[in-house]
mmCIF entry with sequence, helices, sheets and N, C-alpha, C, O atoms, coordinates in Angstrom:
data_MODEL
# 
_entry.id   MODEL 
# 
_entity.id                         1 
_entity.type                       polymer 
_entity.pdbx_number_of_molecules   1 
# 
_entity_poly.entity_id                      1 
_entity_poly.type                           'polypeptide(L)' 
_entity_poly.nstd_linkage                   no 
_entity_poly.nstd_monomer                   no 
_entity_poly.pdbx_seq_one_letter_code       
;(UNK)(UNK)(UNK)(UNK)(UNK)(UNK)(UNK)(UNK)(UNK)(UNK)(UNK)(UNK)(UNK)(UNK)(UNK)(UNK)
(UNK)(UNK)(UNK)(UNK)(UNK)(UNK)(UNK)(UNK)(UNK)(UNK)(UNK)(UNK)(UNK)(UNK)(UNK)(UNK)
(UNK)(UNK)(UNK)(UNK)(UNK)(UNK)(UNK)(UNK)(UNK)(UNK)(UNK)(UNK)(UNK)(UNK)(UNK)(UNK)
(UNK)(UNK)(UNK)(UNK)(UNK)(UNK)
;
_entity_poly.pdbx_seq_one_letter_code_can   XXXXXXXXXXXXXXXXXXXXXXXXXXXXXXXXXXXXXXXXXXXXXXXXXXXXXX 
_entity_poly.pdbx_strand_id                 A 
# 
loop_
_entity_poly_seq.entity_id 
_entity_poly_seq.num 
_entity_poly_seq.mon_id 
_entity_poly_seq.hetero 
1 1  UNK n 
1 2  UNK n 
1 3  UNK n 
1 4  UNK n 
1 5  UNK n 
1 6  UNK n 
1 7  UNK n 
1 8  UNK n 
1 9  UNK n 
1 10 UNK n 
1 11 UNK n 
1 12 UNK n 
1 13 UNK n 
1 14 UNK n 
1 15 UNK n 
1 16 UNK n 
1 17 UNK n 
1 18 UNK n 
1 19 UNK n 
1 20 UNK n 
1 21 UNK n 
1 22 UNK n 
1 23 UNK n 
1 24 UNK n 
1 25 UNK n 
1 26 UNK n 
1 27 UNK n 
1 28 UNK n 
1 29 UNK n 
1 30 UNK n 
1 31 UNK n 
1 32 UNK n 
1 33 UNK n 
1 34 UNK n 
1 35 UNK n 
1 36 UNK n 
1 37 UNK n 
1 38 UNK n 
1 39 UNK n 
1 40 UNK n 
1 41 UNK n 
1 42 UNK n 
1 43 UNK n 
1 44 UNK n 
1 45 UNK n 
1 46 UNK n 
1 47 UNK n 
1 48 UNK n 
1 49 UNK n 
1 50 UNK n 
1 51 UNK n 
1 52 UNK n 
1 53 UNK n 
1 54 UNK n 
# 
_struct_asym.id          A 
_struct_asym.entity_id   1 
# 
loop_
_struct_conf.conf_type_id 
_struct_conf.id 
_struct_conf.pdbx_PDB_helix_id 
_struct_conf.beg_label_comp_id 
_struct_conf.beg_label_asym_id 
_struct_conf.beg_label_seq_id 
_struct_conf.pdbx_beg_PDB_ins_code 
_struct_conf.end_label_comp_id 
_struct_conf.end_label_asym_id 
_struct_conf.end_label_seq_id 
_struct_conf.pdbx_end_PDB_ins_code 
_struct_conf.beg_auth_comp_id 
_struct_conf.beg_auth_asym_id 
_struct_conf.beg_auth_seq_id 
_struct_conf.end_auth_comp_id 
_struct_conf.end_auth_asym_id 
_struct_conf.end_auth_seq_id 
_struct_conf.pdbx_PDB_helix_class 
_struct_conf.details 
_struct_conf.pdbx_PDB_helix_length 
HELX_P HELX_P1 AA1 UNK A 6  ? UNK A 8  ? UNK A 6  UNK A 8  5 ? 3 
HELX_P HELX_P2 AA2 UNK A 22 ? UNK A 25 ? UNK A 22 UNK A 25 1 ? 4 
HELX_P HELX_P3 AA3 UNK A 50 ? UNK A 52 ? UNK A 50 UNK A 52 5 ? 3 
# 
_struct_conf_type.id          HELX_P 
_struct_conf_type.criteria    ? 
_struct_conf_type.reference   ? 
# 
loop_
_atom_site.group_PDB 
_atom_site.id 
_atom_site.type_symbol 
_atom_site.label_atom_id 
_atom_site.label_alt_id 
_atom_site.label_comp_id 
_atom_site.label_asym_id 
_atom_site.label_entity_id 
_atom_site.label_seq_id 
_atom_site.pdbx_PDB_ins_code 
_atom_site.Cartn_x 
_atom_site.Cartn_y 
_atom_site.Cartn_z 
_atom_site.occupancy 
_atom_site.B_iso_or_equiv 
_atom_site.pdbx_formal_charge 
_atom_site.auth_seq_id 
_atom_site.auth_comp_id 
_atom_site.auth_asym_id 
_atom_site.auth_atom_id 
_atom_site.pdbx_PDB_model_num 
ATOM 1   N N  . UNK A 1 1  ? -16.103 -7.738  -18.464 1.00 0.00 ? 1  UNK A N  1 
ATOM 2   C CA . UNK A 1 1  ? -17.320 -7.038  -18.228 1.00 0.00 ? 1  UNK A CA 1 
ATOM 3   C C  . UNK A 1 1  ? -17.106 -6.210  -16.902 1.00 0.00 ? 1  UNK A C  1 
ATOM 4   O O  . UNK A 1 1  ? -16.521 -6.696  -15.934 1.00 0.00 ? 1  UNK A O  1 
ATOM 5   N N  . UNK A 1 2  ? -17.588 -5.000  -16.917 1.00 0.00 ? 2  UNK A N  1 
ATOM 6   C CA . UNK A 1 2  ? -17.361 -4.244  -15.762 1.00 0.00 ? 2  UNK A CA 1 
ATOM 7   C C  . UNK A 1 2  ? -18.705 -3.926  -15.034 1.00 0.00 ? 2  UNK A C  1 
ATOM 8   O O  . UNK A 1 2  ? -18.712 -3.214  -14.029 1.00 0.00 ? 2  UNK A O  1 
ATOM 9   N N  . UNK A 1 3  ? -19.858 -4.474  -15.566 1.00 0.00 ? 3  UNK A N  1 
ATOM 10  C CA . UNK A 1 3  ? -21.069 -4.329  -14.921 1.00 0.00 ? 3  UNK A CA 1 
ATOM 11  C C  . UNK A 1 3  ? -21.939 -5.500  -15.406 1.00 0.00 ? 3  UNK A C  1 
ATOM 12  O O  . UNK A 1 3  ? -21.602 -6.120  -16.414 1.00 0.00 ? 3  UNK A O  1 
ATOM 13  N N  . UNK A 1 4  ? -23.081 -5.830  -14.701 1.00 0.00 ? 4  UNK A N  1 
ATOM 14  C CA . UNK A 1 4  ? -23.934 -6.901  -15.045 1.00 0.00 ? 4  UNK A CA 1 
ATOM 15  C C  . UNK A 1 4  ? -24.501 -6.644  -16.559 1.00 0.00 ? 4  UNK A C  1 
ATOM 16  O O  . UNK A 1 4  ? -24.670 -5.513  -17.014 1.00 0.00 ? 4  UNK A O  1 
ATOM 17  N N  . UNK A 1 5  ? -24.745 -7.738  -17.208 1.00 0.00 ? 5  UNK A N  1 
ATOM 18  C CA . UNK A 1 5  ? -25.334 -7.676  -18.516 1.00 0.00 ? 5  UNK A CA 1 
ATOM 19  C C  . UNK A 1 5  ? -26.258 -8.869  -18.680 1.00 0.00 ? 5  UNK A C  1 
ATOM 20  O O  . UNK A 1 5  ? -25.954 -9.885  -19.304 1.00 0.00 ? 5  UNK A O  1 
ATOM 21  N N  . UNK A 1 6  ? -27.418 -8.656  -18.062 1.00 0.00 ? 6  UNK A N  1 
ATOM 22  C CA . UNK A 1 6  ? -28.453 -9.788  -17.925 1.00 0.00 ? 6  UNK A CA 1 
ATOM 23  C C  . UNK A 1 6  ? -28.941 -10.197 -19.299 1.00 0.00 ? 6  UNK A C  1 
ATOM 24  O O  . UNK A 1 6  ? -29.450 -11.306 -19.464 1.00 0.00 ? 6  UNK A O  1 
ATOM 25  N N  . UNK A 1 7  ? -28.796 -9.312  -20.309 1.00 0.00 ? 7  UNK A N  1 
ATOM 26  C CA . UNK A 1 7  ? -29.306 -9.599  -21.686 1.00 0.00 ? 7  UNK A CA 1 
ATOM 27  C C  . UNK A 1 7  ? -28.326 -10.725 -22.302 1.00 0.00 ? 7  UNK A C  1 
ATOM 28  O O  . UNK A 1 7  ? -28.666 -11.300 -23.336 1.00 0.00 ? 7  UNK A O  1 
ATOM 29  N N  . UNK A 1 8  ? -27.154 -11.025 -21.684 1.00 0.00 ? 8  UNK A N  1 
ATOM 30  C CA . UNK A 1 8  ? -26.314 -12.126 -22.087 1.00 0.00 ? 8  UNK A CA 1 
ATOM 31  C C  . UNK A 1 8  ? -26.538 -13.510 -21.389 1.00 0.00 ? 8  UNK A C  1 
ATOM 32  O O  . UNK A 1 8  ? -25.947 -14.533 -21.733 1.00 0.00 ? 8  UNK A O  1 
ATOM 33  N N  . UNK A 1 9  ? -27.449 -13.437 -20.378 1.00 0.00 ? 9  UNK A N  1 
ATOM 34  C CA . UNK A 1 9  ? -27.666 -14.614 -19.583 1.00 0.00 ? 9  UNK A CA 1 
ATOM 35  C C  . UNK A 1 9  ? -28.147 -15.762 -20.469 1.00 0.00 ? 9  UNK A C  1 
ATOM 36  O O  . UNK A 1 9  ? -29.019 -15.588 -21.320 1.00 0.00 ? 9  UNK A O  1 
ATOM 37  N N  . UNK A 1 10 ? -27.579 -16.902 -20.256 1.00 0.00 ? 10 UNK A N  1 
ATOM 38  C CA . UNK A 1 10 ? -28.031 -18.124 -21.148 1.00 0.00 ? 10 UNK A CA 1 
ATOM 39  C C  . UNK A 1 10 ? -27.420 -18.155 -22.516 1.00 0.00 ? 10 UNK A C  1 
ATOM 40  O O  . UNK A 1 10 ? -27.634 -19.096 -23.280 1.00 0.00 ? 10 UNK A O  1 
ATOM 41  N N  . UNK A 1 11 ? -26.609 -17.063 -22.857 1.00 0.00 ? 11 UNK A N  1 
ATOM 42  C CA . UNK A 1 11 ? -26.125 -17.184 -24.175 1.00 0.00 ? 11 UNK A CA 1 
ATOM 43  C C  . UNK A 1 11 ? -24.623 -17.350 -24.228 1.00 0.00 ? 11 UNK A C  1 
ATOM 44  O O  . UNK A 1 11 ? -24.079 -17.757 -25.255 1.00 0.00 ? 11 UNK A O  1 
ATOM 45  N N  . UNK A 1 12 ? -23.915 -17.026 -23.085 1.00 0.00 ? 12 UNK A N  1 
ATOM 46  C CA . UNK A 1 12 ? -22.495 -17.082 -22.995 1.00 0.00 ? 12 UNK A CA 1 
ATOM 47  C C  . UNK A 1 12 ? -22.070 -17.685 -21.713 1.00 0.00 ? 12 UNK A C  1 
ATOM 48  O O  . UNK A 1 12 ? -22.791 -17.581 -20.720 1.00 0.00 ? 12 UNK A O  1 
ATOM 49  N N  . UNK A 1 13 ? -20.908 -18.325 -21.678 1.00 0.00 ? 13 UNK A N  1 
ATOM 50  C CA . UNK A 1 13 ? -20.283 -18.980 -20.507 1.00 0.00 ? 13 UNK A CA 1 
ATOM 51  C C  . UNK A 1 13 ? -19.271 -17.995 -19.995 1.00 0.00 ? 13 UNK A C  1 
ATOM 52  O O  . UNK A 1 13 ? -18.454 -17.501 -20.772 1.00 0.00 ? 13 UNK A O  1 
ATOM 53  N N  . UNK A 1 14 ? -19.292 -17.701 -18.771 1.00 0.00 ? 14 UNK A N  1 
ATOM 54  C CA . UNK A 1 14 ? -18.293 -16.760 -18.170 1.00 0.00 ? 14 UNK A CA 1 
ATOM 55  C C  . UNK A 1 14 ? -17.370 -17.649 -17.558 1.00 0.00 ? 14 UNK A C  1 
ATOM 56  O O  . UNK A 1 14 ? -17.788 -18.537 -16.815 1.00 0.00 ? 14 UNK A O  1 
ATOM 57  N N  . UNK A 1 15 ? -16.013 -17.490 -17.818 1.00 0.00 ? 15 UNK A N  1 
ATOM 58  C CA . UNK A 1 15 ? -14.943 -18.386 -17.273 1.00 0.00 ? 15 UNK A CA 1 
ATOM 59  C C  . UNK A 1 15 ? -13.699 -17.540 -17.044 1.00 0.00 ? 15 UNK A C  1 
ATOM 60  O O  . UNK A 1 15 ? -13.526 -16.454 -17.596 1.00 0.00 ? 15 UNK A O  1 
ATOM 61  N N  . UNK A 1 16 ? -12.915 -18.057 -16.267 1.00 0.00 ? 16 UNK A N  1 
ATOM 62  C CA . UNK A 1 16 ? -11.613 -17.390 -16.020 1.00 0.00 ? 16 UNK A CA 1 
ATOM 63  C C  . UNK A 1 16 ? -11.481 -16.725 -14.725 1.00 0.00 ? 16 UNK A C  1 
ATOM 64  O O  . UNK A 1 16 ? -12.460 -16.259 -14.143 1.00 0.00 ? 16 UNK A O  1 
ATOM 65  N N  . UNK A 1 17 ? -10.174 -16.665 -14.214 1.00 0.00 ? 17 UNK A N  1 
ATOM 66  C CA . UNK A 1 17 ? -9.859  -16.021 -12.954 1.00 0.00 ? 17 UNK A CA 1 
ATOM 67  C C  . UNK A 1 17 ? -8.456  -15.491 -13.151 1.00 0.00 ? 17 UNK A C  1 
ATOM 68  O O  . UNK A 1 17 ? -7.555  -16.254 -13.501 1.00 0.00 ? 17 UNK A O  1 
ATOM 69  N N  . UNK A 1 18 ? -8.248  -14.210 -12.935 1.00 0.00 ? 18 UNK A N  1 
ATOM 70  C CA . UNK A 1 18 ? -6.918  -13.580 -12.960 1.00 0.00 ? 18 UNK A CA 1 
ATOM 71  C C  . UNK A 1 18 ? -6.136  -14.055 -11.663 1.00 0.00 ? 18 UNK A C  1 
ATOM 72  O O  . UNK A 1 18 ? -6.602  -13.816 -10.549 1.00 0.00 ? 18 UNK A O  1 
ATOM 73  N N  . UNK A 1 19 ? -4.981  -14.707 -11.825 1.00 0.00 ? 19 UNK A N  1 
ATOM 74  C CA . UNK A 1 19 ? -4.183  -15.192 -10.774 1.00 0.00 ? 19 UNK A CA 1 
ATOM 75  C C  . UNK A 1 19 ? -2.993  -14.271 -10.553 1.00 0.00 ? 19 UNK A C  1 
ATOM 76  O O  . UNK A 1 19 ? -2.412  -14.246 -9.468  1.00 0.00 ? 19 UNK A O  1 
ATOM 77  N N  . UNK A 1 20 ? -2.640  -13.532 -11.558 1.00 0.00 ? 20 UNK A N  1 
ATOM 78  C CA . UNK A 1 20 ? -1.538  -12.604 -11.323 1.00 0.00 ? 20 UNK A CA 1 
ATOM 79  C C  . UNK A 1 20 ? -1.635  -11.563 -12.541 1.00 0.00 ? 20 UNK A C  1 
ATOM 80  O O  . UNK A 1 20 ? -2.147  -11.865 -13.619 1.00 0.00 ? 20 UNK A O  1 
ATOM 81  N N  . UNK A 1 21 ? -1.117  -10.370 -12.267 1.00 0.00 ? 21 UNK A N  1 
ATOM 82  C CA . UNK A 1 21 ? -1.187  -9.337  -13.279 1.00 0.00 ? 21 UNK A CA 1 
ATOM 83  C C  . UNK A 1 21 ? -2.521  -8.522  -13.339 1.00 0.00 ? 21 UNK A C  1 
ATOM 84  O O  . UNK A 1 21 ? -2.884  -8.004  -14.396 1.00 0.00 ? 21 UNK A O  1 
ATOM 85  N N  . UNK A 1 22 ? -3.219  -8.424  -12.222 1.00 0.00 ? 22 UNK A N  1 
ATOM 86  C CA . UNK A 1 22 ? -4.442  -7.594  -12.229 1.00 0.00 ? 22 UNK A CA 1 
ATOM 87  C C  . UNK A 1 22 ? -4.172  -6.195  -12.600 1.00 0.00 ? 22 UNK A C  1 
ATOM 88  O O  . UNK A 1 22 ? -5.004  -5.552  -13.240 1.00 0.00 ? 22 UNK A O  1 
ATOM 89  N N  . UNK A 1 23 ? -3.012  -5.680  -12.216 1.00 0.00 ? 23 UNK A N  1 
ATOM 90  C CA . UNK A 1 23 ? -2.651  -4.309  -12.556 1.00 0.00 ? 23 UNK A CA 1 
ATOM 91  C C  . UNK A 1 23 ? -2.682  -4.163  -14.068 1.00 0.00 ? 23 UNK A C  1 
ATOM 92  O O  . UNK A 1 23 ? -3.050  -3.086  -14.539 1.00 0.00 ? 23 UNK A O  1 
ATOM 93  N N  . UNK A 1 24 ? -2.328  -5.156  -14.856 1.00 0.00 ? 24 UNK A N  1 
ATOM 94  C CA . UNK A 1 24 ? -2.349  -5.074  -16.315 1.00 0.00 ? 24 UNK A CA 1 
ATOM 95  C C  . UNK A 1 24 ? -3.842  -5.089  -16.844 1.00 0.00 ? 24 UNK A C  1 
ATOM 96  O O  . UNK A 1 24 ? -4.160  -4.404  -17.816 1.00 0.00 ? 24 UNK A O  1 
ATOM 97  N N  . UNK A 1 25 ? -4.698  -5.848  -16.207 1.00 0.00 ? 25 UNK A N  1 
ATOM 98  C CA . UNK A 1 25 ? -6.091  -5.944  -16.582 1.00 0.00 ? 25 UNK A CA 1 
ATOM 99  C C  . UNK A 1 25 ? -6.772  -4.653  -16.376 1.00 0.00 ? 25 UNK A C  1 
ATOM 100 O O  . UNK A 1 25 ? -7.636  -4.236  -17.147 1.00 0.00 ? 25 UNK A O  1 
ATOM 101 N N  . UNK A 1 26 ? -6.334  -3.974  -15.234 1.00 0.00 ? 26 UNK A N  1 
ATOM 102 C CA . UNK A 1 26 ? -6.935  -2.669  -15.009 1.00 0.00 ? 26 UNK A CA 1 
ATOM 103 C C  . UNK A 1 26 ? -6.633  -1.629  -15.964 1.00 0.00 ? 26 UNK A C  1 
ATOM 104 O O  . UNK A 1 26 ? -7.330  -0.615  -16.021 1.00 0.00 ? 26 UNK A O  1 
ATOM 105 N N  . UNK A 1 27 ? -5.558  -1.831  -16.776 1.00 0.00 ? 27 UNK A N  1 
ATOM 106 C CA . UNK A 1 27 ? -5.103  -0.953  -17.820 1.00 0.00 ? 27 UNK A CA 1 
ATOM 107 C C  . UNK A 1 27 ? -5.802  -1.185  -19.125 1.00 0.00 ? 27 UNK A C  1 
ATOM 108 O O  . UNK A 1 27 ? -5.625  -0.349  -20.011 1.00 0.00 ? 27 UNK A O  1 
ATOM 109 N N  . UNK A 1 28 ? -6.501  -2.122  -19.332 1.00 0.00 ? 28 UNK A N  1 
ATOM 110 C CA . UNK A 1 28 ? -7.338  -2.356  -20.521 1.00 0.00 ? 28 UNK A CA 1 
ATOM 111 C C  . UNK A 1 28 ? -8.250  -1.225  -20.806 1.00 0.00 ? 28 UNK A C  1 
ATOM 112 O O  . UNK A 1 28 ? -8.936  -0.701  -19.928 1.00 0.00 ? 28 UNK A O  1 
ATOM 113 N N  . UNK A 1 29 ? -8.248  -0.857  -22.047 1.00 0.00 ? 29 UNK A N  1 
ATOM 114 C CA . UNK A 1 29 ? -9.159  0.331   -22.424 1.00 0.00 ? 29 UNK A CA 1 
ATOM 115 C C  . UNK A 1 29 ? -10.638 -0.007  -22.142 1.00 0.00 ? 29 UNK A C  1 
ATOM 116 O O  . UNK A 1 29 ? -11.096 -1.132  -22.345 1.00 0.00 ? 29 UNK A O  1 
ATOM 117 N N  . UNK A 1 30 ? -11.308 0.953   -21.696 1.00 0.00 ? 30 UNK A N  1 
ATOM 118 C CA . UNK A 1 30 ? -12.852 0.784   -21.401 1.00 0.00 ? 30 UNK A CA 1 
ATOM 119 C C  . UNK A 1 30 ? -13.576 1.702   -22.454 1.00 0.00 ? 30 UNK A C  1 
ATOM 120 O O  . UNK A 1 30 ? -13.183 2.817   -22.799 1.00 0.00 ? 30 UNK A O  1 
ATOM 121 N N  . UNK A 1 31 ? -14.711 1.042   -22.913 1.00 0.00 ? 31 UNK A N  1 
ATOM 122 C CA . UNK A 1 31 ? -15.524 1.815   -23.788 1.00 0.00 ? 31 UNK A CA 1 
ATOM 123 C C  . UNK A 1 31 ? -16.351 2.850   -22.966 1.00 0.00 ? 31 UNK A C  1 
ATOM 124 O O  . UNK A 1 31 ? -16.492 2.791   -21.744 1.00 0.00 ? 31 UNK A O  1 
ATOM 125 N N  . UNK A 1 32 ? -16.887 3.818   -23.793 1.00 0.00 ? 32 UNK A N  1 
ATOM 126 C CA . UNK A 1 32 ? -17.775 4.788   -23.183 1.00 0.00 ? 32 UNK A CA 1 
ATOM 127 C C  . UNK A 1 32 ? -19.161 4.663   -23.668 1.00 0.00 ? 32 UNK A C  1 
ATOM 128 O O  . UNK A 1 32 ? -19.406 4.059   -24.712 1.00 0.00 ? 32 UNK A O  1 
ATOM 129 N N  . UNK A 1 33 ? -20.112 5.236   -22.918 1.00 0.00 ? 33 UNK A N  1 
ATOM 130 C CA . UNK A 1 33 ? -21.416 5.128   -23.309 1.00 0.00 ? 33 UNK A CA 1 
ATOM 131 C C  . UNK A 1 33 ? -22.090 3.868   -23.183 1.00 0.00 ? 33 UNK A C  1 
ATOM 132 O O  . UNK A 1 33 ? -21.489 2.969   -22.594 1.00 0.00 ? 33 UNK A O  1 
ATOM 133 N N  . UNK A 1 34 ? -23.328 3.637   -23.673 1.00 0.00 ? 34 UNK A N  1 
ATOM 134 C CA . UNK A 1 34 ? -24.113 2.452   -23.487 1.00 0.00 ? 34 UNK A CA 1 
ATOM 135 C C  . UNK A 1 34 ? -23.489 1.255   -24.273 1.00 0.00 ? 34 UNK A C  1 
ATOM 136 O O  . UNK A 1 34 ? -23.527 0.133   -23.767 1.00 0.00 ? 34 UNK A O  1 
ATOM 137 N N  . UNK A 1 35 ? -22.951 1.448   -25.419 1.00 0.00 ? 35 UNK A N  1 
ATOM 138 C CA . UNK A 1 35 ? -22.463 0.371   -26.193 1.00 0.00 ? 35 UNK A CA 1 
ATOM 139 C C  . UNK A 1 35 ? -21.127 -0.121  -25.822 1.00 0.00 ? 35 UNK A C  1 
ATOM 140 O O  . UNK A 1 35 ? -20.778 -1.258  -26.141 1.00 0.00 ? 35 UNK A O  1 
ATOM 141 N N  . UNK A 1 36 ? -20.323 0.716   -25.133 1.00 0.00 ? 36 UNK A N  1 
ATOM 142 C CA . UNK A 1 36 ? -18.958 0.319   -24.664 1.00 0.00 ? 36 UNK A CA 1 
ATOM 143 C C  . UNK A 1 36 ? -18.032 0.136   -25.806 1.00 0.00 ? 36 UNK A C  1 
ATOM 144 O O  . UNK A 1 36 ? -17.076 -0.623  -25.646 1.00 0.00 ? 36 UNK A O  1 
ATOM 145 N N  . UNK A 1 37 ? -18.203 0.754   -26.966 1.00 0.00 ? 37 UNK A N  1 
ATOM 146 C CA . UNK A 1 37 ? -17.396 0.750   -28.110 1.00 0.00 ? 37 UNK A CA 1 
ATOM 147 C C  . UNK A 1 37 ? -16.072 1.383   -27.750 1.00 0.00 ? 37 UNK A C  1 
ATOM 148 O O  . UNK A 1 37 ? -16.035 2.399   -27.055 1.00 0.00 ? 37 UNK A O  1 
ATOM 149 N N  . UNK A 1 38 ? -14.963 0.783   -28.224 1.00 0.00 ? 38 UNK A N  1 
ATOM 150 C CA . UNK A 1 38 ? -13.553 1.210   -28.009 1.00 0.00 ? 38 UNK A CA 1 
ATOM 151 C C  . UNK A 1 38 ? -12.952 1.423   -29.361 1.00 0.00 ? 38 UNK A C  1 
ATOM 152 O O  . UNK A 1 38 ? -12.954 0.502   -30.179 1.00 0.00 ? 38 UNK A O  1 
ATOM 153 N N  . UNK A 1 39 ? -12.432 2.605   -29.639 1.00 0.00 ? 39 UNK A N  1 
ATOM 154 C CA . UNK A 1 39 ? -11.709 2.703   -30.856 1.00 0.00 ? 39 UNK A CA 1 
ATOM 155 C C  . UNK A 1 39 ? -10.184 2.295   -30.673 1.00 0.00 ? 39 UNK A C  1 
ATOM 156 O O  . UNK A 1 39 ? -9.572  2.649   -29.665 1.00 0.00 ? 39 UNK A O  1 
ATOM 157 N N  . UNK A 1 40 ? -9.616  1.575   -31.629 1.00 0.00 ? 40 UNK A N  1 
ATOM 158 C CA . UNK A 1 40 ? -8.315  1.041   -31.489 1.00 0.00 ? 40 UNK A CA 1 
ATOM 159 C C  . UNK A 1 40 ? -8.139  0.200   -30.117 1.00 0.00 ? 40 UNK A C  1 
ATOM 160 O O  . UNK A 1 40 ? -7.296  0.479   -29.264 1.00 0.00 ? 40 UNK A O  1 
ATOM 161 N N  . UNK A 1 41 ? -9.125  -0.949  -30.024 1.00 0.00 ? 41 UNK A N  1 
ATOM 162 C CA . UNK A 1 41 ? -9.082  -1.670  -28.728 1.00 0.00 ? 41 UNK A CA 1 
ATOM 163 C C  . UNK A 1 41 ? -7.770  -2.406  -28.550 1.00 0.00 ? 41 UNK A C  1 
ATOM 164 O O  . UNK A 1 41 ? -7.046  -2.717  -29.496 1.00 0.00 ? 41 UNK A O  1 
ATOM 165 N N  . UNK A 1 42 ? -7.497  -2.676  -27.215 1.00 0.00 ? 42 UNK A N  1 
ATOM 166 C CA . UNK A 1 42 ? -6.433  -3.509  -26.809 1.00 0.00 ? 42 UNK A CA 1 
ATOM 167 C C  . UNK A 1 42 ? -6.620  -4.944  -27.325 1.00 0.00 ? 42 UNK A C  1 
ATOM 168 O O  . UNK A 1 42 ? -7.762  -5.353  -27.537 1.00 0.00 ? 42 UNK A O  1 
ATOM 169 N N  . UNK A 1 43 ? -5.538  -5.736  -27.538 1.00 0.00 ? 43 UNK A N  1 
ATOM 170 C CA . UNK A 1 43 ? -5.695  -7.028  -27.962 1.00 0.00 ? 43 UNK A CA 1 
ATOM 171 C C  . UNK A 1 43 ? -4.893  -7.982  -27.073 1.00 0.00 ? 43 UNK A C  1 
ATOM 172 O O  . UNK A 1 43 ? -3.896  -7.581  -26.473 1.00 0.00 ? 43 UNK A O  1 
ATOM 173 N N  . UNK A 1 44 ? -5.334  -9.265  -26.988 1.00 0.00 ? 44 UNK A N  1 
ATOM 174 C CA . UNK A 1 44 ? -4.581  -10.283 -26.301 1.00 0.00 ? 44 UNK A CA 1 
ATOM 175 C C  . UNK A 1 44 ? -3.431  -10.774 -27.166 1.00 0.00 ? 44 UNK A C  1 
ATOM 176 O O  . UNK A 1 44 ? -3.617  -11.238 -28.290 1.00 0.00 ? 44 UNK A O  1 
ATOM 177 N N  . UNK A 1 45 ? -2.205  -10.652 -26.586 1.00 0.00 ? 45 UNK A N  1 
ATOM 178 C CA . UNK A 1 45 ? -1.019  -11.104 -27.381 1.00 0.00 ? 45 UNK A CA 1 
ATOM 179 C C  . UNK A 1 45 ? -0.606  -12.490 -27.043 1.00 0.00 ? 45 UNK A C  1 
ATOM 180 O O  . UNK A 1 45 ? -0.198  -13.262 -27.911 1.00 0.00 ? 45 UNK A O  1 
ATOM 181 N N  . UNK A 1 46 ? -0.717  -12.846 -25.664 1.00 0.00 ? 46 UNK A N  1 
ATOM 182 C CA . UNK A 1 46 ? -0.408  -14.072 -25.247 1.00 0.00 ? 46 UNK A CA 1 
ATOM 183 C C  . UNK A 1 46 ? -1.242  -14.454 -24.047 1.00 0.00 ? 46 UNK A C  1 
ATOM 184 O O  . UNK A 1 46 ? -1.410  -13.664 -23.118 1.00 0.00 ? 46 UNK A O  1 
ATOM 185 N N  . UNK A 1 47 ? -1.745  -15.622 -24.067 1.00 0.00 ? 47 UNK A N  1 
ATOM 186 C CA . UNK A 1 47 ? -2.680  -16.109 -23.093 1.00 0.00 ? 47 UNK A CA 1 
ATOM 187 C C  . UNK A 1 47 ? -2.327  -17.504 -22.720 1.00 0.00 ? 47 UNK A C  1 
ATOM 188 O O  . UNK A 1 47 ? -1.968  -18.267 -23.616 1.00 0.00 ? 47 UNK A O  1 
ATOM 189 N N  . UNK A 1 48 ? -2.393  -17.932 -21.437 1.00 0.00 ? 48 UNK A N  1 
ATOM 190 C CA . UNK A 1 48 ? -2.025  -19.264 -20.978 1.00 0.00 ? 48 UNK A CA 1 
ATOM 191 C C  . UNK A 1 48 ? -3.241  -19.808 -20.241 1.00 0.00 ? 48 UNK A C  1 
ATOM 192 O O  . UNK A 1 48 ? -3.781  -19.105 -19.386 1.00 0.00 ? 48 UNK A O  1 
ATOM 193 N N  . UNK A 1 49 ? -3.688  -20.998 -20.522 1.00 0.00 ? 49 UNK A N  1 
ATOM 194 C CA . UNK A 1 49 ? -4.796  -21.633 -19.869 1.00 0.00 ? 49 UNK A CA 1 
ATOM 195 C C  . UNK A 1 49 ? -4.143  -22.627 -18.845 1.00 0.00 ? 49 UNK A C  1 
ATOM 196 O O  . UNK A 1 49 ? -3.338  -23.470 -19.240 1.00 0.00 ? 49 UNK A O  1 
ATOM 197 N N  . UNK A 1 50 ? -4.472  -22.527 -17.624 1.00 0.00 ? 50 UNK A N  1 
ATOM 198 C CA . UNK A 1 50 ? -3.856  -23.218 -16.542 1.00 0.00 ? 50 UNK A CA 1 
ATOM 199 C C  . UNK A 1 50 ? -3.869  -24.770 -16.786 1.00 0.00 ? 50 UNK A C  1 
ATOM 200 O O  . UNK A 1 50 ? -2.917  -25.501 -16.514 1.00 0.00 ? 50 UNK A O  1 
ATOM 201 N N  . UNK A 1 51 ? -4.996  -25.164 -17.303 1.00 0.00 ? 51 UNK A N  1 
ATOM 202 C CA . UNK A 1 51 ? -5.149  -26.663 -17.614 1.00 0.00 ? 51 UNK A CA 1 
ATOM 203 C C  . UNK A 1 51 ? -4.178  -27.181 -18.686 1.00 0.00 ? 51 UNK A C  1 
ATOM 204 O O  . UNK A 1 51 ? -3.876  -28.372 -18.768 1.00 0.00 ? 51 UNK A O  1 
ATOM 205 N N  . UNK A 1 52 ? -3.694  -26.209 -19.520 1.00 0.00 ? 52 UNK A N  1 
ATOM 206 C CA . UNK A 1 52 ? -2.758  -26.594 -20.497 1.00 0.00 ? 52 UNK A CA 1 
ATOM 207 C C  . UNK A 1 52 ? -1.321  -26.292 -20.206 1.00 0.00 ? 52 UNK A C  1 
ATOM 208 O O  . UNK A 1 52 ? -0.407  -26.651 -20.948 1.00 0.00 ? 52 UNK A O  1 
ATOM 209 N N  . UNK A 1 53 ? -1.160  -25.631 -19.118 1.00 0.00 ? 53 UNK A N  1 
ATOM 210 C CA . UNK A 1 53 ? 0.302   -25.246 -18.764 1.00 0.00 ? 53 UNK A CA 1 
ATOM 211 C C  . UNK A 1 53 ? 1.052   -26.403 -18.169 1.00 0.00 ? 53 UNK A C  1 
ATOM 212 O O  . UNK A 1 53 ? 0.555   -27.140 -17.317 1.00 0.00 ? 53 UNK A O  1 
ATOM 213 N N  . UNK A 1 54 ? 2.270   -26.536 -18.650 1.00 0.00 ? 54 UNK A N  1 
ATOM 214 C CA . UNK A 1 54 ? 3.157   -27.601 -18.090 1.00 0.00 ? 54 UNK A CA 1 
ATOM 215 C C  . UNK A 1 54 ? 3.830   -27.377 -16.818 1.00 0.00 ? 54 UNK A C  1 
ATOM 216 O O  . UNK A 1 54 ? 4.564   -28.246 -16.346 1.00 0.00 ? 54 UNK A O  1 
# 
């Protein structure tokens, strides 16, 4: 999310913190207009959850 979305309050849990690689996060495609739709969106290929990391 790049701006508040109060219509989602109470419907979703926000979680996570970027601990390294913010430069990569900044490269994620952003949608345009009110709907934020992205054609050919980026995808998560690998994700590590700190609680599960050895």
